[in-house]
C-alpha positions in Angstrom: -18.8 87.3 32.7 -21.2 85.4 30.4 -20.1 82.0 31.6 -20.7 82.7 35.2 -24.1 84.3 34.4 -25.2 81.3 32.3 -24.4 78.9 35.1 -26.0 81.0 37.8 -29.2 81.2 35.9 -29.5 77.5 34.9 -31.5 75.0 36.9 -28.9 72.2 36.9 -27.8 71.9 40.5 -25.2 69.2 39.7 -23.6 71.5 37.0 -23.6 74.4 39.4 -21.7 72.3 42.0 -19.2 71.1 39.4 -18.7 74.6 38.2 -18.3 76.0 41.6 -15.7 73.4 42.6 -13.7 73.9 39.4 -13.7 77.7 39.9 -12.4 77.1 43.4 -9.5 75.1 42.1 -8.7 77.7 39.5 -8.8 80.6 41.9 -6.7 78.7 44.5 -4.1 78.1 41.8 -4.1 81.8 40.8 -3.6 82.7 44.4 -0.6 80.4 44.7 1.1 81.3 41.4 1.5 84.4 39.4 0.0 84.7 35.9 3.5 84.2 34.4 3.9 81.0 36.3 0.8 79.2 35.0 -0.1 77.8 31.6 -3.0 75.9 30.0 -2.7 72.8 27.8 -5.3 73.0 25.0 -5.9 70.3 22.3 -9.1 71.4 20.7 -11.2 68.6 22.3 -14.3 69.0 24.4 -12.6 68.7 27.7 -10.0 71.3 27.1 -12.7 73.6 25.6 -14.6 73.3 28.8 -11.4 74.1 30.8 -10.6 77.1 28.6 -13.9 78.8 29.5 -13.7 77.8 33.1 -10.3 79.5 33.2 -11.7 82.6 31.5 -14.5 82.7 34.2 -12.1 81.9 37.0 -9.6 84.5 36.0 -12.1 87.3 35.8 -13.8 86.2 39.0 -10.4 86.1 40.6 -9.8 89.7 39.4 -13.3 90.7 40.7 -14.5 91.6 37.1 -17.8 89.6 37.0 -19.3 92.4 34.8 -17.0 91.7 31.9 -18.8 91.1 28.6 -17.9 89.0 25.6 -16.1 91.9 24.1 -13.6 92.2 27.0 -11.8 88.9 26.6 -9.1 89.8 24.2 -6.5 90.2 27.0 -6.9 86.7 28.5 -3.4 86.4 29.9 -2.9 82.7 30.7 -0.3 81.2 28.4 -1.8 78.4 26.2 0.2 75.4 25.0 -0.9 73.6 21.8 0.9 70.4 20.7 0.4 70.3 16.9 0.5 66.8 15.5 0.6 65.8 11.8 -1.9 63.0 12.7 -4.5 65.5 14.1 -7.8 66.0 12.4 -7.8 69.2 10.2 -11.0 70.2 12.0 -9.1 70.1 15.4 -6.4 72.4 14.1 -8.9 74.8 12.5 -10.9 75.0 15.7 -7.8 75.6 17.8 -6.6 78.5 15.7 -10.1 80.0 15.5 -10.5 79.7 19.2 -7.1 81.4 19.8 -8.1 84.3 17.6 -11.6 84.7 19.2 -10.4 84.7 22.8 -6.9 86.3 22.3 -5.0 83.3 23.5 -1.2 83.5 23.8 -0.5 80.3 21.9 2.7 78.4 22.3 2.8 75.9 19.4 4.9 72.8 20.0 5.5 70.4 17.1 8.0 68.0 18.8 7.0 65.1 21.0 5.1 66.0 24.2 7.8 65.4 26.7 10.8 67.1 25.0 8.6 70.0 23.8 7.3 70.6 27.3 10.8 70.4 28.7 12.0 73.0 26.3 9.1 75.3 27.1 9.6 75.0 30.8 13.3 75.8 30.4 12.4 78.9 28.4 9.5 80.2 30.5 9.0 80.5 34.3 6.0 78.1 34.3 5.4 76.2 37.5 1.8 75.0 37.1 -0.2 73.7 34.1 -3.9 73.5 33.9 -5.0 70.2 32.3 -8.4 69.0 31.0 -7.9 65.5 32.6 -11.0 63.7 33.8 -11.2 60.6 36.0 -11.1 57.6 33.7 -8.6 59.0 31.3 -5.5 56.8 30.9 -3.3 59.5 32.4 -5.6 60.2 35.3 -4.6 57.1 37.4 -3.4 58.3 40.8 -3.9 62.0 40.1 -5.6 64.5 42.3 -6.7 68.1 41.5 -3.1 69.2 42.4 -0.5 66.6 41.5 3.2 67.1 40.9 4.5 65.8 37.5 5.6 62.2 37.3 9.2 61.0 37.9 11.3 61.5 34.8 9.3 64.5 33.6 10.1 68.2 33.9 9.0 69.4 37.4 5.7 71.3 37.4 2.3 71.1 39.2 -0.5 69.4 37.3 -3.8 71.2 38.0 -6.9 69.3 37.1 -10.1 71.4 37.7 -12.4 69.0 36.0 -11.0 65.8 37.3 -14.3 64.7 38.8 -16.5 65.8 35.8 -18.4 63.1 33.8 -19.2 63.0 30.1 -22.6 64.3 31.0 -21.1 67.2 33.0 -18.9 68.3 30.0 -21.8 68.5 27.6 -24.1 70.1 30.1 -21.6 72.9 30.5 -21.0 73.4 26.8 -24.7 73.4 25.9 -25.8 75.5 28.9 -23.2 78.2 28.2 -23.7 77.9 24.4 -20.0 77.5 23.8 -18.7 76.7 20.3 -16.9 73.3 20.0 -15.2 71.3 17.3 -17.5 70.3 14.5 -16.4 66.7 14.7 -18.6 66.2 17.7 -21.7 66.9 15.6 -20.6 64.1 13.2 -20.8 61.4 15.9 -17.3 61.6 17.3 -17.4 61.3 21.1 -13.7 61.0 21.9 -11.1 62.4 19.5 -7.6 61.1 19.2 -5.6 60.9 15.9 -6.9 60.3 12.4 -5.5 56.8 12.7 -7.4 55.6 15.8 -10.7 57.5 15.8 -14.0 56.9 14.1 -17.5 58.1 14.8 -19.2 56.2 17.7 -21.3 53.4 16.2 -23.8 53.9 19.1 -24.8 57.2 17.5 -25.4 55.8 14.0 -28.9 56.6 12.7 -29.0 54.5 9.5 -27.1 51.2 9.9 -27.7 49.8 6.5 -24.6 48.9 4.6 -25.8 50.3 1.3 -26.1 54.0 2.2 -23.7 56.5 3.8 -23.9 56.3 7.6 -25.3 59.3 9.4 -24.5 59.9 13.1 -26.2 61.9 15.8 -24.2 64.6 17.8 -22.0 63.5 20.6 -24.1 65.1 23.3 -26.9 62.6 22.5 -24.8 59.6 23.7 -26.9 58.3 26.6 -24.2 56.3 28.4 -21.0 58.3 29.0 -19.1 55.2 29.9 -19.1 54.4 26.2 -17.5 57.7 25.3 -14.4 56.0 23.8 -16.3 53.4 21.8 -15.1 55.2 18.7 -11.5 54.7 19.5 -10.1 52.0 17.2 -8.1 49.4 19.1 -6.6 46.0 18.5 -8.6 43.5 20.5 -7.4 40.1 21.7 -9.0 37.0 20.3 -12.6 36.6 21.3 -13.6 34.1 23.9 -15.7 32.2 21.4 -12.8 32.0 18.9 -9.9 31.2 21.2 -7.7 28.1 20.9 -7.4 26.3 24.3 -4.0 24.8 25.2 -3.3 21.2 24.5 -3.4 19.2 27.8 -2.1 15.6 28.1 -2.2 15.4 24.3 -5.9 16.4 24.1 -6.6 18.6 21.0 -9.3 21.1 20.4 -11.7 18.6 18.9 -11.4 16.3 21.8 -11.9 19.2 24.2 -15.1 20.2 22.5 -16.4 16.7 22.6 -15.7 16.5 26.3 -17.5 19.8 26.8 -14.6 21.2 28.7 -14.5 24.8 29.7 -11.5 26.4 31.2 -11.0 29.1 33.8 -8.1 30.8 35.5 -7.7 32.5 38.9 -5.5 35.6 39.4 -4.6 36.9 42.9 -3.4 40.4 43.2 -1.3 41.2 46.3 2.3 41.9 47.3 1.4 40.5 50.7 0.9 37.1 49.2 4.2 37.2 47.3 6.0 38.4 50.5 4.5 35.5 52.4 2.8 37.9 54.9 -0.6 36.4 54.3 -1.7 33.0 52.9 -4.0 32.9 49.9 -7.3 31.4 51.1 -9.4 32.2 48.1 -7.4 30.6 45.3 -7.6 26.9 46.5 -11.3 27.4 47.5 -12.1 28.9 44.1 -10.4 26.0 42.3 -12.5 23.5 44.2 -15.7 25.4 43.4 -14.9 25.6 39.7 -13.9 21.9 39.7 -17.3 21.0 41.3 -19.0 22.8 38.4 -17.1 20.7 35.8 -14.7 23.5 34.8 -11.0 23.0 34.4 -8.7 25.5 36.1 -5.9 26.0 33.6 -3.8 28.2 35.8 -3.6 30.2 39.0 -1.3 33.1 39.4 -0.2 35.7 41.9 0.8 39.1 40.7 2.2 42.3 42.3 0.1 45.4 43.1 1.2 46.9 39.8 -1.1 47.9 37.0 1.1 46.6 34.2 1.6 43.2 36.0 -2.2 42.8 36.4 -2.8 43.9 32.8 -0.3 41.5 31.3 -1.7 38.5 33.2 -5.4 39.4 32.5 -4.7 39.9 28.8 -2.9 36.6 28.6 -5.6 34.6 30.4 -8.7 36.2 29.1 -7.7 35.4 25.5 -7.1 31.7 26.2 -9.7 30.9 28.9 -13.4 30.9 28.9 -13.6 32.8 32.3 -11.0 34.6 34.4 -11.5 35.3 38.1 -9.4 38.0 39.7 -9.4 39.0 43.4 -7.4 41.3 45.7 -6.4 44.9 44.9 -10.0 46.2 44.9 -10.7 49.4 46.9 -9.6 53.0 47.3 -6.0 52.4 48.5 -2.9 53.2 46.5 -2.2 49.5 46.2 -5.7 48.7 44.8 -4.9 48.5 41.1 -7.0 45.6 39.9 -9.7 47.5 38.0 -7.1 49.7 36.3 -5.2 46.6 35.3 -8.3 45.0 33.8 -9.1 48.2 31.9 -5.6 48.3 30.5 -5.8 44.6 29.5 -8.8 45.4 27.3 -7.5 48.6 25.9 -10.1 50.8 27.6 -9.9 53.6 30.1 -11.3 53.8 33.6 -14.4 56.0 33.7 -16.6 57.1 36.6 -19.8 55.1 37.0 -22.4 57.4 38.5 -24.7 54.6 39.5 -22.0 52.7 41.3 -20.8 55.8 43.0 -24.2 56.6 44.3 -24.5 53.1 45.5 -21.2 53.4 47.4 -22.2 56.7 48.9 -25.4 55.2 50.2 -23.5 52.3 51.6 -21.0 54.5 53.5 -23.5 57.0 54.7 -24.4 60.6 54.6 -21.0 61.6 56.0 -19.4 61.0 52.6 -19.9 63.6 49.9 -17.0 62.7 47.7 -16.5 66.3 46.6 -12.8 66.6 45.9 -12.8 70.4 46.6 -14.4 69.8 50.0 -11.7 67.1 50.5 -9.0 69.8 49.8 -10.7 72.1 52.3 -11.1 69.4 55.0 -7.5 68.4 54.4 -6.3 72.0 54.9 -8.3 72.3 58.1 -7.2 69.0 59.4 -3.5 69.7 58.6 -3.8 73.1 60.2 -5.2 71.5 63.4 -2.5 69.0 63.3 0.1 71.7 62.8 -1.2 73.6 65.8 -1.0 70.5 68.0 2.6 69.9 66.9 3.4 73.6 67.6 1.8 73.4 71.0 3.8 70.2 71.7 7.1 71.8 71.0 6.2 75.0 72.9 5.4 72.8 75.9 8.7 71.0 75.6 10.5 74.4 75.5 8.6 75.5 78.6 9.6 72.4 80.5 13.2 72.8 79.4 13.5 76.5 80.2 11.1 77.0 83.1 10.2 73.5 84.4 6.5 74.1 83.7 4.6 70.8 84.4 2.9 69.6 81.2 0.9 66.3 80.7 2.8 64.8 77.8 0.3 61.9 77.7 -2.5 64.3 76.8 -0.3 65.9 74.1 0.5 62.5 72.6 -3.2 61.7 72.5 -4.0 65.0 70.8 -1.2 64.5 68.3 -2.4 61.0 67.3 -6.1 61.9 67.2 -5.3 64.9 64.9 -3.5 62.6 62.4 -6.2 59.9 62.7 -8.9 62.5 62.0 -7.2 63.7 58.9 -6.9 60.2 57.5 -10.5 59.3 58.4 -11.9 62.4 56.7 -9.9 61.7 53.5 -10.9 58.0 53.5 -14.6 58.9 53.8 -14.3 61.5 51.0 -12.2 59.6 48.5 -13.6 56.0 48.9 -16.6 56.3 46.6 -14.9 58.3 43.9 -12.0 55.9 43.7 -14.1 52.8 43.8 -16.6 54.1 41.2 -13.9 54.1 38.4 -14.7 51.1 36.3 -13.4 49.9 32.9 -15.3 51.9 30.3 -17.8 50.2 28.0 -17.2 46.6 29.1 -18.4 46.7 32.7 -21.5 45.0 34.1 -22.4 45.3 37.8 -23.8 42.1 39.2 -26.2 43.1 42.1 -27.6 40.6 44.6 -29.6 41.3 47.7 -27.1 39.3 49.8 -24.0 41.2 48.5 -22.9 44.3 50.3 -20.9 45.4 47.2 -21.8 44.3 43.6 -19.5 42.0 41.7 -17.9 43.5 38.6 -17.9 41.6 35.3 -15.8 42.9 32.4 -16.5 40.6 29.4 -15.2 37.2 30.5 -13.4 38.6 33.6 -15.1 38.5 37.0 -13.6 40.8 39.7 -14.3 39.3 43.2 -14.3 41.4 46.3 -13.9 38.6 48.8 -11.0 38.7 51.2 -11.3 35.2 52.7 -12.9 31.8 52.0 -16.1 32.6 53.9 -16.7 35.7 51.9 -16.0 33.8 48.8 -18.6 31.2 49.7 -21.3 33.9 49.8 -20.1 35.7 46.6 -20.0 32.3 44.8 -23.5 31.4 45.7 -24.8 34.8 44.6 -22.8 34.6 41.4 -24.3 31.2 40.6 -27.8 32.6 41.0 -27.0 35.6 38.9 -25.2 34.0 36.0 -27.1 30.7 35.5 -29.9 32.6 33.8 -27.4 34.1 31.3 -25.7 30.8 30.5 -22.3 32.4 31.3 -21.2 30.1 34.1 -22.5 26.8 32.8 -22.9 23.8 35.0 -20.9 21.3 33.1 -20.6 17.5 33.4 -18.9 16.9 36.8 -15.4 15.5 37.1 -15.0 12.0 38.6 -11.8 10.9 40.2 -10.0 7.9 41.6 -7.0 7.9 44.0 -4.5 5.2 44.5 -1.5 4.8 46.7 1.7 2.8 46.2 5.1 2.1 47.8 6.8 2.0 44.4 9.6 4.5 43.9 9.3 7.4 41.5 11.9 5.8 39.3 9.9 2.6 39.0 6.7 4.3 38.1 7.8 7.2 36.0 8.0 5.5 32.5 4.8 3.4 32.8 2.9 6.6 33.9 4.2 8.5 31.0 3.0 5.8 28.6 -0.4 5.7 30.4 -0.8 9.5 29.8 -0.4 8.9 26.0 -2.9 6.1 26.1 -5.5 8.2 27.9 -5.1 11.8 26.8 -8.6 12.7 27.9 -7.7 12.0 31.5 -5.7 14.0 34.0 -3.2 11.7 35.6 -1.0 13.0 38.4 0.9 12.1 41.5 2.3 13.6 44.7 3.6 12.7 48.1 2.6 14.3 51.4 6.3 13.8 52.4 9.3 12.1 51.0 8.9 9.2 53.5 5.2 8.6 52.8 3.7 6.5 50.0 3.1 8.0 46.5 -0.5 9.0 45.8 -1.8 8.8 42.2 -5.0 10.5 41.0 -7.1 10.0 37.8 -9.6 12.8 36.9 -11.9 13.0 34.0 -15.6 13.1 33.0 -16.0 9.5 31.9 -16.0 7.0 34.8 -15.5 4.1 32.5 -12.3 5.7 31.0 -10.9 6.1 34.5 -11.6 2.5 35.4 -9.9 1.4 32.1 -6.8 3.6 32.9 -6.5 2.1 36.4 -6.8 -1.4 35.0 -4.2 -0.7 32.4 -1.8 0.6 35.1 -2.4 -2.5 37.3 -1.4 -4.7 34.4 2.0 -3.0 34.2 2.9 -4.1 37.8 2.6 -7.0 40.1 -0.9 -7.6 41.8 -1.3 -5.5 44.9 1.1 -2.8 43.9 -1.7 -0.2 44.1 -4.3 0.3 46.7 -7.4 2.5 46.1 -7.8 5.0 49.0 -10.9 6.9 47.9 -12.9 7.9 44.8 -15.5 10.5 43.8 
């Protein structure tokens, strides 16, 4: 087989590993399902082109026909599904039909929408598994593994993702090494192809950027940073940070805010455990105090569920109205860690593997972790087999006791049972942690490294993703963040707030109307009040950046009541 021969003879060790792992997934699938029960979804793009040729190689290797030549591929038996869309590029359609002719593909053309078309096909054919060219970072890849059942509400089938862990660089290394034909659009600067309505050449590949002449682009395989693969996808962006309109607070309009040099920030906590009341949020109040000490106004704090859409909606709303957004919680390899996916969705980008970050995490965890998903599958199989044997032995022992009164130490059996399950989980954690953590929002992510930080902070435009889990960890991250960002003038040290606190025994009814009028008289100040309990005196506070204005406001309040009605308790 020409594909297998080309990979075997190349010097790219990484590509060889990726190829070997993908072939393993394909052969495993062909061992589990008959040829009639598998299908392949092809869309003419680079990823599905890679998968097509991996399937060709995998099928012939599975059949033990490594000696097949290019001329022996006319009987490729795996059914191929092509969803033809009126918004597809003509070059995509032409390439698809040419490919089908060249390699003898059994093409099932579906012209309806994806879901109903797939449902009709599965009702008509005995298909149980479909090969997909999904890679980590694709919008549909969230939560998927190399073998993943279809989502709830979809026709039942097994999604098989042989190239799930391939990067942009891996895709092009395979196509170029094996000299595989691909769609001509990729030579015109397109790096990720959608429809004719949302796809343009990647500006990062533009050779002549002058407005007068026709733009010329380099081929897609020359894109140096694979994280910017989807930079050519046209999307509607929210208002820029520099052009946003801050909310009116206490009657203070945009001009006044600008004159007061007021920058706003918001804090978002991600965690069902906070909403359930299981744990108390320590980070939010501490973060507000730190921002306040820097002269920043915290416009809002929020707690959202461990849900991608909930995170995305809140981030999108806050990042378009605040100068900075800080988000914490939900960062890690667990199923509930959805923060990075939510941030990516808020900005309209996908999650993409960051090889630098992944290597950093592997170094952090140690040599035990390889992160190879196919090795994970093998380890999982071995672990589950061991666990199954222990369970089998447990029930045999129980039967021996019941039937023949044979003495068995059930304490030892219980320990073996628990250790087997624990070992399986530990192996899977060590394998999956780096790959899961290394998925970052594509094209907008900056890693903030500091020698005192175990894990880098993640900055996505004006959103900072914190990894702290308590106030002490936040202190360390904050100090490092200040050092890192002062040089970039991102987290500016603004004029500090000053404040004055008063206490009074007046009732809420007595003070309500005068306070409302005072807020109108001093819209540049933040005037509030609270009680520690219903039986304790009312505490009033005045906050602002002009000490004289605060003194004037306090004097104006005193004039509205009898002398001695208010007592100053502290000021800063």
